[in-house]
N, C-alpha and C positions, 0 to 999 in steps of 0.2 A: 562607567555609566551605561545604562541600557537605553537611555532616551533616544540614541541614534538608531536603535533597532526597531523601535515601534513609536508611532506618533500618538498613541493614546494609551493611556493606562488601561487597556483592557483586554485584549481579547482578540479572538479570531476576527478577520475581516469577513464581512458577509456580503453576498451578492445583492445589488439593488433590485427591488421588486418592480415589475412593470405593471402599469394599470391601463385599463381601457374605459371607454365611455359607457354610458348607461345601456347602449344597444349592443355592447360586446365589441370584440376586435374586428375591424374591417381590413382583411388582408387582400392579397392580389387575387386569390381564388374567388373570394366573395365579390370583388370589384368586377372581375371578368364575367361572372354569372349575371350581375346586374346589367352589364353592357349588352350581353347576348339577349337577355330577356327584353331589353328596350328595343333592340333591333327586330326581334321576332314579333313584337306587339306594336310596332309603329303603324301609323295610318298609311295605307298604300297610296291614298290620294295626296298625302302630305309627308313624304318620306324624309328621313333625316338628311340634311344636306352635307356636302363634303367637308365643309368647315367644322360643323358640329362633330362629325365623325373623327376628323383629325384632332380636334381638341380633346375628345374623350380618350382617344388612343394615347395622346401625349400624357393625359392624367394617369392612365393605366401604367405607362412606362415609368412615370415619376414614382408612383406607389411601389412598383416592383423594385426600383433602385433604392428607395428609402428602406424597404424591407430587408434587402440584401445588406445595406450599410448597417442597419440596426443589428442584424445577426452577426456581422463581422465584429462590430464594437463589443457586443455582448460576449462573444467568444474570447476576445482579447482581455476583457475585464475578468472573466472567469479564470483565464490562464494566469493573470497577474495576482489575483486573489489566492489561487492555489499555491503560487510560488511564495507569497508572503507568509501564508499559513505554514508551509513546509519549513521556511526559515525560522519561524517562531518555535515550532516543534523541535527543530534541531538545536536551537539555542537553549531551550528549556532543558533538554537532556544534558547539554554541556554544563549545566549549573550543578548537577549532582556532585556532592562532595565539597561544594563551595558555600561560603557564608554570604548571605545576601541581606541587604537592608531595603525594606519596602515601606511605602506609605501604609500605615495601619496602626492598630492599638492593641495587638495581641501580645501576650507574654506567657511563656511556659515556666511554671515554678517546679523545679526539680526537688528531689529528696533533699531536705535541709534548707530549702527556701532561698538558696543563694542565686539570685538572678538580677540582671540589670536591664534598663530600658534606655532608649535613645530618643531625644527630642530636640527640636529646634525652637528656641524662644525668640519671639519677634521684638521689634523696637529696642528699647534700652534694657528690657528685662523688668524684674520686680520681685515681689515676695511669692515664693512658689510652694505648692502643696502637691504631693503625689498621692493619688487614690487608686485603689485596686478594686475591681468588680468581679463577681462570679458570673456563671453562665446565664443567670436570670437577670443580670444587670444590677444586682444589689451590691452596695458598697460593703466590702469585707475587710478593708484595711486602709490605713493612710499614715502618712508621716510628713512633717514639715521639712522643707528643703532649705529654708532660709532665703536670703536674697541671692538671686542669680542674674547674671548679665545676659544680654541678648547674644544669640549664637547657638551652636550645637553643643549639647551636653549629654553625658552618660551618667545615669543615677542608679544606685543600688536600691532594690526594693526594701532591704533592711527590715525595720520593724513593721512596715506595711504588709509584709508577707508572713508575719509571726503567726504560728499555729494554723496556717493554711495548708490544706492537703495538696500534694503534688498534682499538677494538672494545668489545664489551659484557662487563662484569665484574660481580662482586658484591663486597661489602665487609662488614667488621664492625669495630666499635670496642669494644674490651674495656677496661673500667674497673675498677680494684680499689681498695678502701678501704685507704689506707696503714697504718691502725692495726690492722685485723683481717685484711687480706688477702682478704676476701670480695669476690666479684664485685658490682659495682653495676649495677642495671638500666639498659639503654640501648635507646632506640627509634631505629631507623634509618629514613631516608626516601629515596625515589627522586624526583628532581627532573628535569623535562624540559619542553621546549617542544613542545606537541602539534602534529603536522603531518598527522594523519589519524585516522580512526576505523574500527575493524573490528567487525563484528557477528557474534555467535555464539549458541549456546544459553544461555550464561551472561550474555548481555547485551553492551553495548558495551565494547570494549577500545580504549584510547587508544594511539596510536602516537606515539612521540617519538624520531625517528631510529631507532637500533637497539634502543631500549627499548620494552617493552610494559607498559602500566599498566592494571590493572583499574579500571573506572569507580568501583566501590564503595570502592576504597582511597584515593581522593582526599580530602585533608583541608584543602587550601588552594589557592586559585586566584589567580594574579597577573594583572596587567593585560596586555593584548596588547602585543606588541613594536611 
């Protein structure tokens, strides 16, 4: 399982964005300028007393400490994010040559149409139908699977792929409870042998022939062929 390597099906970890108020960011330099301007423009007949001066200097010290703390925390977060992203990239490269199972609905039909799909049927199962769709989302094939029980299954496309050109398709398995007619939940999977890795803003993407699999969607890794 790859669940222990990433907490979310997705993707590279991104740095949090900081925000400031409508007037912009007030840092220690801006605070010091305000304090100096206040002292220069104070009323000579009613100068700032020592208590006020001490209070404002204490505020300045607090602002500076908070700024330094924020910079330290940000640096630590960036270092942790870089380390996690490096681990993801290294793990993705290690998947080349292995067969992975990922949450998804893609299937590659080779020459001859001999392909299988994996699904997990919820509840107690029911009467199932396998449907295949082209790149435009149009249904291009289907076949009845009969009654299936709950749990994980592997189905051949069989007649659902008849006369279909080799290439990338999507599929769906619909299961209905025979007593109520209600739909039964089904989780579909994309299975492929990884032959390459592509990197982007969302992290590594695994290449399996014509299929593309998000690194964070992988739920099972098989042995290398």
